[in-house]
N, C-alpha and C positions, 0 to 999 in steps of 0.2 A: 919338482911336485908344485901341480897347481895349487891354489887356494881351494878349500873345498866349500861348497853352496851350500849357507845355512839359513832359515828361516822359511816361509810360506813359497811354494811354488808359485808363479805369474800366472801358468796355465789352470788347469781344470782337471779333475778325477771323477771321471763318472762311470758309475757299474751298470753292465747288462746281463740279465740271465740268457741264459740259451739252455731251450729241453730240449736234449740230444736225444736223437734216434741213435745215432752212431753206438753211444754208449749205452743203450738200454740191453737190460738181461744179462752185464757182463759177470761173470762167477764170481767176483769178490762180495757183491753185494754195494759197489761203490753206487751212491748217486750219481744220475743221467743228468739231472739239473743242473749246470755247472755257471756261476759267476764270471766277465771276465771284466776286467781293472781298464780303463781305456783313460790315456792320457792324450789330452788336448791342450793345443796351445794357447798361448794368450790371445784374448779375441776371436777364436776361432770362428765362433756363428756370425759376428759382425764383419771378418774379412772379406770375405768371398771367394777364398783360397779355396783350393783342393792341395792337399798335403801326402806327400810317401807314408808308407804304413810299415812303421816295423814290429814285427812279433818276438814279444821276447819268451824263452821258454829255458824255467830256471833249476837249479840242480837237484837231486836227489836231496830228500826231506824239505824243499822248499814249498810256495805255490808263488805265482805272481805278484797274489798281493802284497808278500813279503816285499817288494822290489820296490812298494812304494812309498812304504815307512821308514818315520824317522829313523839313522842309526848316529851313536855316537862317534864323533868325527869320520865321519862317511858320508856321502849321498846316498838320496833314494836314484832310482834312475830317472823319473820328471827333472830332481834339481841337476843331474849330472844331461841329461839334455840340454837344460836351459841355459848351462854356463856355457858350453861349448857349442851352443848359439850366440848366444853373449861375448864369446872370445873370437866368432867371426869362423869356426872350424867346421861348421856345417849348417844347413836351416833347416826351419822349422818341420817336425815331423809327427805325426800320432803315432803313438805306442800302444799294444795291444799287451796286455797282461795277465794272459787268463791262470786260473785256478784249474790245476793239474791233478793236485794232490789225490794219492790213492791211500787204501788202508795200509798197503805195503809200504808206503812212504816215501812214493816219489813216484817218475814216469819217466820212459824212454821216448815216449810221442810217437812212438808204429801201432801199429794193428795187433791186436790180442784176443784172442777168442775166449781169454784166462780176464784181461786187466778190461778189454773196451777197446773197439776202432777208435786212436786217440788221433793218430793221423788223418781217417773221414771226419772226425768233431772238427778239426783244427782247416781244413779245407775243404770240406763243403758247407761246413755248417757255419763255423765260427768268421769266416773271410765274407761268406755274403751277406750279413747279418750286421757285420763291419761296414760293408760296401753300401747297406741300402740306408744306416743309422746317421753314417757321419760322412764329414766331407774327405774322403781318402780317392786319390789317382785309383783309377783303376787300371785293373789287368797286372801280371807276374811284373812286368821292368817296371814297377812302380809299389814294389814289396817286397821287403828283408825280413828272413829271420836269423834271431841270434839267440844266443847261450850259452853256458858254461857249464863244463862237469857231462851229467845227464844232458842240462840243455844244450852244450856242444854238439853232443851225440844226437841230441833231434835234430839241431842246424844243419850239422853235415848230412843227415840223412834224408832230409826233408829235400835239401838240393842233389840228393843221390837220387830217389826216387820220383818226387815229383817237382823236377825241376820245370813242368808248365806254371806251377804257381807260385812259383820263387825266381825272382830278379839276382837278388845277391846275398851273402849269408857272412855271418862270425862264428866260428867253432873257436871256442876259450876252452884250453884243457880239457877237449871231448873223450871220453871214451872211444878208444881206438886201439889196435894190437891186444888183441883178448888172450893171446898169449899169456903176455907178459904181466897183463893185468889181472886177472883171475886165476892161473894155476895154483900159483903159491896162497890164494885163499880158500878152497876148496878142503884141503885138512883141518885148517880152524872152524869151518864151517860147519862140517860134518860131525865135527869132536863135542860140537856148543849144541846141534841140533841131536844129538846122543842125549844129551842130557835130559832134554825135552820129551823124550820118544819118538823123535822124528817130527817130520814137517809139519803137521799135524797141531801135533801138541806144541811145537814153538810157537805156534798160529794164536794158540790158544791162550799159552804166556803172555803174547804181546797183547793180546785184546785186555787180561784181566791185569796186569803189573801195575801197580802204581807208580811205577819208574824205572824207564827202561837204559839198561847195562849198555855200555861202549859196545858191549860184544852181540847186544841184541840186536841194536842197531846195524852193524856191521854184517850179520847175519841175513837181517831182513833183508838189506839191500842186495845180498846175494839172491835170496830167494825170489826179490824183484825180477832181477833179471831173469832167471827160469822161467818166471809168468809172459815176458815179454817174448825172449828169444827161442824159449823150447815147449809154451804151453802143456798142457796135457788134459786133455779132456775127462780124463777120469781120474787126475788126482786132486787132491785137496784145494780147494778155489783154484782150479785148472795148474796146480804146481810140480814141478819136479825141478830134481837137479842133475846134473850129466855126469853124477859119480854114484858109484855103490855107498850107500849110505851106513855101513856098517866097515866097507874096507876100504874105501875110499878109491878103487881102479875107477880110473876114468872108463866111461862108457863111452866107445870112439863114434857111435851110431847119433848119438844127442849131442856129445860136442860138436860133430860136425854140423849141427843144426844152429848151434848156437853162430859159428864163425861166420855160417852166410850171413849173419847180422854183424859184423865186424867190416867196419870200413876200410880197412887194409885189402880187405878181402873180397868185399863188393865191388871196390873199383876196378877189379877184374872182367866185370859185365858190361858188356858191349853197350847196353841199354844206359847204364850210371854213366859211362864214358861220356855219351852224346848229353846227355842231362847235365852234367857238370860243365862241359864246354856252349852251353845254352844260356849260361847262368852270365851276370853283367860282372859281378865281381865275389869275389872265396877267401876271405880272412881266416888262418889258421892260427892259432900261437899257443903257444905252452910254456911251462915252465920248467929248466933242464934241472931242476932238482923235486921235480912231482912225486911224490910220495907213491902212488898209484903207477908209476911208469909210464904214464902216459903220454911221454918226449918221446921216449921210441917209438911209439905209434903214430904218432904223428910225422915222426921223420920217415918212416916208412912210406905214408900215405904223399906226404910231399915229393920222393923220392918217386914213384910210382907216377904219381898227374906230371911229373916234369919228364918224364919217358915220353907219357902219352901228350903231352903238346897242351897242358890243360891248365889254361892260366890262373895262377894266385898267389898271393901272401902267404909265405911263411916264414915264422919268426918263431924265437925263444925268449927266454928274458930269466934275470938270474932272481928265482922263486921257486915255490912250493907250490903246491893245489890250493890252498888256502887263502881267501880274502885277498884275488887279486882283479875283483871288479874295477879296478883303478887302469884295467888293458881296455877297458872300453872307450879312454878317451884317444885311442888310437884307432881302435875296431868301426865307431859311429860314424867320424868323418870318411871314414874310406867306403863303410858302404853307403851312406847318403851319396857323396861324388859317383861311385859306382853306379846308382839309381837314376843322378839326374845330370850326368853329363853329356 
């Protein structure tokens, strides 16, 4: 286990604000003006160098800003990067850590009529702003996206759908294999929603409560998935679930819309395969005790990628879904080397 990096970073954090057109008018009423924390390496202004760009997509309930914070017995993203550079395992990079938090508690980083066009925000608005304002190497082959959990989902899906914008990706414990991930949770969610009179009443409860319970968080996550995977233009905040909210019977038509967003299903598309083949590096990992069963989805996706001849790294490790940022010690050098070799 490497020593943790304590003390101040040697580089710099700058905050930029982007007034997004892509997020305007979202049905949640979330702000369209967004901040991005930028980690810049030591002496970046005087060096005359241009640097590869890493983009950090955080997990559910997170924000990019949280990854710049002090943590006990753990490293922030800037501290981790600087240690890996000092150890000679990778070169210097600029890291973008966008605030993509929503009123639903998180983000899947895809376009949604309910939540906003988050993929467009990241690709069409944030990246050009960064390229204009900071000394990053231009073009997809100098740019990587990484994340864990919902952020891991965002990373793999961006590689699948927007391969022309990314050179490499790292997906840690990313959402995939939706049958194993979600099916067991619909009954619990329906029971909790019924307690509050349905989705709209539950959302009002979330807004007004002084302290959210564990069940509140879990059901809010399920509601958020509905807003991204199958938004309802006529529903409260654009939200619906693919089950009957009294009987919990699965609506096959609505569930099919969710599955269209499952990386294990998406990989069957020709355009997705071509996008992934265009990347210089793909890293996928998951703990084999993941409490959301995501290791099964990762295995399924990796098996399909192997059959399709899509080069990638797939690793499993002895841990669950929680507190696995240490795995970035493996992925960061890999995606850096993929971009620079």
